N, C-alpha and C positions, 0 to 999 in steps of 0.2 A: 436155660438162658445162655446164649452164646457170649463170647468174649466182647464183641463189639457192643452188644446190648448192655452188658455189665458196666463197661467204662462209661457209656452214655448215661446210664442211670445215676452213677456216682456223680458225674459232672452236672447233671440237671439238679441234683440235690444241693451240691455245693454252690452252684450259681444262684439257686433260689435263696439259700441262706445268706449269700453275699448281698443279694439285692435287698433283702429284708433288713439286714444289720450291717451296714457299711462300716468297715474297720476305720476307727478313728486314728489309730496309730500306724506308723510305717511298719511294713513287714519286708525286710530285706532278704532276698532269696539268692541262692547260688545258681550256677548254670543249669539249664534244663534242656535235655535232649529227648524229644518225642519221636520215636522211630518204630515203624512197622505197625504198631497199634497205638491207639490214643490214650492208653491207660495213664501215662505220665502227664497228660495235660492237667490232671487234677492238682499237680504240684504248683501250678500257677495261681491257685486259689488265694486271693487276698494279697498277693505279692504287689508291692508298690514299686520296688526297685529290684531288678535282676542284676546282681553283682557278678557279671560274667556274660554268657551268651544264651540265646534261645535258638534251638534248631527244631523245626517241625518238618520231618522228612519221611518219605516212603510210606505214606498212609494210602495205599492203593485200594483198600476195600471200603473206605468211608463214603457216605452219601450226603447230599445237600441237607437232608432232614436231620442228620447227625449234628450239624452245626447251628441249626435254627435257634436254639435256646441256650447256646453256650457263649459266654462272654466273660472277660476279665477286665472290668472297668477300673479296678484299682491300679493296674500297671501303668506307670507313667514314664519309667526310665529303664533302659538297658545299657549297661556300661560298656559292653563289647559290641556284639553284632546280632542281627536277626536273620535267620535263613529259613525260607519256606520252599521246600523242594518236593515235587511230585506228591501233592496232597489232593486226593480225589474228593470231590464234593464241596470243597471250600469255594464259595462264590465271592466273599468279601473279607479281606483281612481286617478291615476296620471294625467289623462286627465282633471279632475276637478281642481286639485291642482298641476300643474307642477313645481312650484317653492317653495313649502312648504319645508322648510329646518330645522325647529326647533319646537319641542313640549316640553314645559318646564315641564309639570306635576305639576304645583303649585296648589295643591288642597286646597280648603277652607274646614273648618269643616263641611259645609253643602253639600259637594260633593256627587253626586249620585253614583260615581264610585271611592271610595277612593283607592289610590295606583295604579290606572290604568290610563295609558296615551293614549293608542291606542287600540280600540276594533273594529274589523271587523268581524261581526258574521252573519251567516245565510243569505248570499246574493247569491241567486241561479244563477245569471247570471255573477257574477264577475269572470273574467279570469286572471287578474293580478292586483297586488297592484299598481305598477308603480310609486311610490313616489320617483323617482330617485334623487331628490334634497335633500331628507331627510337624514341628517347626524347626528342629535343629538336629543335624547329624554332624557332630563336632569334628570328627576326623574320619577319613576314609571315603571310599567311593561306593557306587551302587551298581548292581546288575539286575535288570528286569527283562527277562528274555524267555522266548519259547512258551509263552502262555497264550494258547491259541485263541481264546475268547476274551482276552483282557483288553478292556478299553480304559481310557483316562490315565494311561501311563505317561502320555506326552502332553497332557493338559496341566502338568505340574512343573513349576520352575525348580528343578532339582538342584541347580546351581545355587539358588538362594538357600535351600535347606542344607546343602553340604558345604556351606561356607565358601562358595566360589570354586569348588572343584570343577575342572574343565569338562566339557561335554565329551572329550576324548576318553577321559577316565570313567565317566558315568556311562554305562552301556545299557541302552534301551532298544531292543530290536526283536523281530520275529514274534510280535504280539498280534492282536487283531488289527486288520487293516483300518486305517483312519476313516475311510469312506463307508465303513460298516458300523461306525460308532456314532452316537447322537451328538457328541460334543457337549459344550457347556451352554448352549443357547437358552435352555430352559432353567438353568440353575440360578440365574440372577447374579452370577459372579463377574467381577470386573476382569478385563483383559483375558477372558476365556481361561481363567485358572481355576479349575474345579477338580474335586476328588471323585465326583460321581454326578449323575444327572439329577439327583435329589436336590431340591431347592435349598439353597443356603450352605451347601457343602463346599464352600470355597476354600482355596488355599489361603491360610492365614499369612498376612504380610510379616515383614520383620517386626520384631517385638517393640513397636513404637512406645516410648514412655517407660519401658522397663530399664532397670539399672543395668549397666554394662556387665556386671558379674552374674546376672540372671541368665539361665538357660531354659528354653522351653516355654517360658511365659512368666507372668507375675500376677499377684493379687492386687498389689498397690504400686502405682507408677513410681519410678525413681527411688525405690527402697530396696536395699540389699537384704532386708529382713523378711521380705514378702515374695520371694522368688519361688516358682514351681520347683526349680532345681538350680544348682550353682555351676558356673562354668569351671570353677576350680575346686574350692573346698568350703564346707559348711562348718562354722565354729560358733558355738553358743548362740545358735539360731540366726546367724548372719553369714552371708556369702563373703568370703575373703579371697584375695589373690594368692597369698601364700600363708603357710601356717606360722604361728608365733614361734619365737625361739624356744627350743626345748621340746617342740612337737614336730611331727613328721607327716606329710600328706600322703594319703593312700586311698584311692578310689573315692574321692570326694570328702574324706574325713581327715581330721588331725589326730594322730595317735601319739602316745608316749613312745619313747625309744624301746622300753621293755615290751610293750604290746606289739610293736613292729617286729621285733626279733622273734616273736613267737609265730609269725605267719610263715607257713612253709612255702617254698618255691617248688612248683611242680615241674619236673624235668624228665628227660628221657633217661633210660638206664645207662646210656653211653656217656653220661655227664663226666667231663674231665675232673680230675681230683681237686683242682684248685678252685672250683666253683662252690659257692656257698649253698647250703641247703635251706636256709631261712632268709627272709628279707633283712635288709641292712638299713638302719637309720643314719642318714648322712645328708647334710646341707638342706635340712628342712623337708626332705622327701624320704619316704619309705621305699627303698629300691630293691629290685631283684638282683642287681649287681652294681658294683662301683662304676662310676663314669670313667671314660678313658682318661688316662693320666694318673689314676689311683688304683690301688689294689686293696683287697680285703685284709683286715688285720688277722693275726693268728687266732684270736677268739671268735672271729666271724661276726663281730658286732659293730664294726666301724670300717671306715676307709682311710687309707693313708697314701701319701705320695708313692708312686711306684718306683721300683728299681729300673734304671735305664740300661738298655743294651748299648753297644758301641755305635749303633746307627741312630740312637736316640729314641728307640721305641720302648714301651713298657715291657719288661721281661715277663713272658708267660710260657711256661712249659706245658706241652700237651702230649697225650698218648698217641699211639698210631691211629690213623683213621683213613677211610677211603671216600673220595668224592665221586659220586655218580650223578646221572641225570636226576634221579629221584632226590638226592641230597640238595642239589641246586634249586629244586622246586619247593622243598620243604623248609619253611622259615625257621623251625626249631633247630634242625641239624645245622643249618646255615649259620645260625647265631652261636651255637655251642663252641665252635672252634675259631671264631673271628678273633683276630689280634694275637694268635699264637706266634711266638718268635722262635721257639725250639720245638721240633716235632720228632717223635721217635722214628716213625716211618710214615710215608705218605704215598698213597696210590690214587691216581686220577684216571677215570674212564668215563668220558662224557661224549656221547655220540650225536646229540641233537642240539640244534640252535645255531645261530649265526656266529661267525668268528668274533665279531665285535662284541656281541652280547655276552657270550660265554667267557671270553677273556676278561671282559670288564667285571663280571660277577666273581670270577676266580681271583682277580686282583683285590677286590673288596674283601674276599673271604680269607685268602692266605697270602696276600701281598706283603705282610710284615714278617713272614718266616725268614729267618736268617741262617739257621742251622738245622740240618736233618741228621739225626744220630745214626740211623741204620741205612735205610734205602729209600730212594725216590723212584717210583714206577709210574710211567705215563704210557698207557696202552689203549689202543682202539678209541682214541679221542679225535673224532673226525672233524671237529670244529676248529681245532687249534692250528694256527699258522706259526706261532712262536711260543717260547716259554717265558716271555717277558712279564707275564702276570706274577711270576715269582721274582719280583723286582729286587728284593733285598737278600735273596739267597746267595750266600757266598761260600758255603761249606757243606759237604756231605761226608760224614765221617766213616760210614761203612762199618760200624762196630759189630753188629750182629746181623748178618745177611745170608740168605740162601745162596749157595755156590759162590760166595764172596763177590757178588755183583752189587755194587752200590747204586748204579744208575741204569735203569731199564727204560728204553724208548722204543716201543714196538707197535706197529700196525696203525700209525697215525697218518692217514692218507693225504692230509693237506698241510702237514707240518713242513715249513720251509726254513725256519731259523730256530736256533737254540736261544741263548741269552745274548742280547746285543746292548751296546751303549747308546746314548742319545744320538751319536753320529752313525748309528746302524752298523757299527763294527762288532764282531763277535767278542764277547768277554768271557773271562774265566770263572769257573766255579770249582773250588778246590775239592778234590776227592782224596781223603787221607788214607783210606784203606779200601782194597777191593778194586774191581775193574768196572767196565761198562758193557752194555748190550744194546746195539742199534740194528734193528731188522724191520723190513717191510714198511719203510717210510718213503713212499715213491717220489715225493717232492723235496726230500731233504738231501741236498747234494753232499757227496763225499767230501768236497772241499770244506764245507761248513763243519763237518764232523772232525776232519783232520785239524782245522784251525782251532776248534774247541779243545781238542786233545793236546795240542802244542801249548796253548795258553794256560791250560790247567796242569801242565807238566806230567801228563800221563805217558806211560810207556807205549811203544808202538802197538797198534791194534792187530790182533790176529783175525783171520776170516771168521772164526767162531764168534768173536766179540762184535765185529762190525762187518756186515756184508756189503761188498761193492756191487752186488747183483741186485739186491732188493731195496737199496737206498738210492734215491735220485734217479731211478730208472724210467720214470714217467714225467720228467721235468727237464727243461732246457738249462742244464747246469753250466754249459760253456756258452758265453755270449761274446760275439764278435761285433766290432763297430760297423754299422751300416752307413755307407756314404749317401747322404741326401742333401740336396740344395734346392732353394727356392728359385724358380726360373722366371715366373711372371706373377704379378699381383694385379687382379682386376677388382672392380667395385664389389662383386659378390662371389669371387672365386680366387683360388691360388693354384698355380701350376707348379708342381714339384717334379724333380728328377731323382731317381734312385739308381744306384749301381747294384747290379745283381751280385750278391756275395758269392765268392768262389769257395769259401771255407765251409759253407753250410750244405750238408747233404739232405736229400729227401725233402726239398723245399715244397711246401704245399701252397702257401699264399702269403701276401703282404697285408699287414694291418696298419692302416693310417689312423692314428688317434688325434683328434683335434677338439679344442674347447675354447670358449671365450676367455681371454686373459683375466677378466674380472672375476670369473668363477673358479679360477685355478687355485688350489691350496698347496701348490708346490710339491705334490705327490703325483706319481704316475699310476696307471692302471696295472694291477698285479695279474688279473685274469680278465679275459674278454667277457666273462659271465657276470662280473661284479656290477652291481648297480651303482652308477655315479653320473656325473654331468658330462663325461667324455663321450663324444660321438665317434663312430668307427666306420671307415670305408674298408671293405673287404675286397682285395684284388687277388684273383686266382692266378697262381704261377703258370698254369697251363696256357693262359692267354698270352703270356710273354715268355714262353718257354725258351726260345732261341735268342732272345735279346739280352744284351749286356747292360743297356740303359733302359729304364722303364719310366715313362711319363704318366703322371696322374693329375687330374683336376679335382680339387676339393671345392664343391659347389654349395649353393644355397647359404652363403655366409651373409651376415648382416653388414651393410655398408658402414664405413667409418668406424669399424670395430676391430680391436686388436685381438689376435688369435694365437694360441699356443698349439704346436703340433709336433709329433714325432712318429717314427715308423718302426714296426717290428716285423720280423718274419715268423711264420708258423711252420714248424717242421714236425716230422714223426721221429726224429732222432733226438739225442740229448744235447744238441747244439742249436743255437739260434743266433740271430744278429739283431741289433737295435741301433737306431740313429741317435744323434744328439737331440736335444729339445730346442725347437725353433720358435721365435716370436715374430709374427708379421702383422701388418695392418694395411 
């Protein structure tokens, strides 16, 4: 008997027993991961609630007949998420879980799929989802994609099930083409909302008549004592919004403080020393960590008001760590160091993502850092245009550093600014011990580095510390004023005149930027490759090589509309010129 036959035999026996003697009592199970073989599916036997997640993944050798007589009708609730990925032979998820009515989406910081509650992906034999009892996904979004034979994914109003999560967040694509599916015409369902072609398998509407604290459905209308599940907590047989004084809510239950303190928090090995190992009872909730503004007490059993830094942040000391692309993608690492105010050493190496997105996430992550004890190293971070995500950093002490270098900025090909004020002026960061290292930052002008050094009271830089060859060598660091004037305004065009700059060498072209004044946010284009509302006219300098005055017509403008425009030159040298900003109508 091979392994597949063995696990199938066990499941058939368990399912038969379950069908004959349905469990009267609830059976709460922990997270279940079924991977590579179906052996662990047996752990779902008689589970009514999964306190955690269910993953059924990478079952490449299973056949449709393996699932014909397997079902887990007792399961009605999953507190975290359900993932079904690359499961061969599975044709209907609803046959496995016919009574699953609630997925809560309560993710822990260590969740593999943060913000996701249901993922059905790359299942080649899946014909229908069929979860006809599912009425509520309390939090999070869904992904249903790359299931080549799947129909009826788009005949469900997922926004209703996911509490109004937008269609942009719910991803449903690359399944069977709609014209190859039968639709809901024979199902007898209103508004073409059905789980399958089987008659009566309609999407259940909102829980009309159920008490607001009910989730998933109810046995008796308007009763908080007869809910299938609770939106918040179950206490003495009744759904309640918050636990009574002296009790603390955790995964739908109300626990004593003592019981709460015995629940371990699962964390990575790199957990900072200040984080608790067990849950904390505080403010009627059993928590993994204290809310912001509070810190855990020395006995790790309560929360108290935090000690404030001079910037008004809660003091939190953290060990050295590195931020990479992987760390930004992983929610567990991301959360472990949030709200640090003092860090021993910090290294950043982020190569992928847009500047706006990466800098926003870094600011959320380490924006409260005020002091770095040893070294700050920012290397090969191609998305960064400035270091303003470290908005509160005011001091690098350089206490224990390699080669006495407190600040390393190297190989950041789009970095243009260090730290700036709201007025876009360079600001200081004190470096108490050690020196700096700036190399291979092609868009970071030497003037920015010198300004930072002067404001931070650093001694004059040597060529070993700061290279004037590899910093700012691919950017127009010297900008001259370009003389431009409006010559004529027509209904749908503007004629402008530009003075050819004498200071700029190796002139390649003029770039005329223009935008409707109503769409202007008082910022200019930083590169011609950035996506924005600015339109660009490109004028080759070869066309006007020997002219000192260049005329250009901005065309296709809207009548009776005010426009903003300015002109820049494009060169292959480190100098350029730029005009003032003009407003015309």
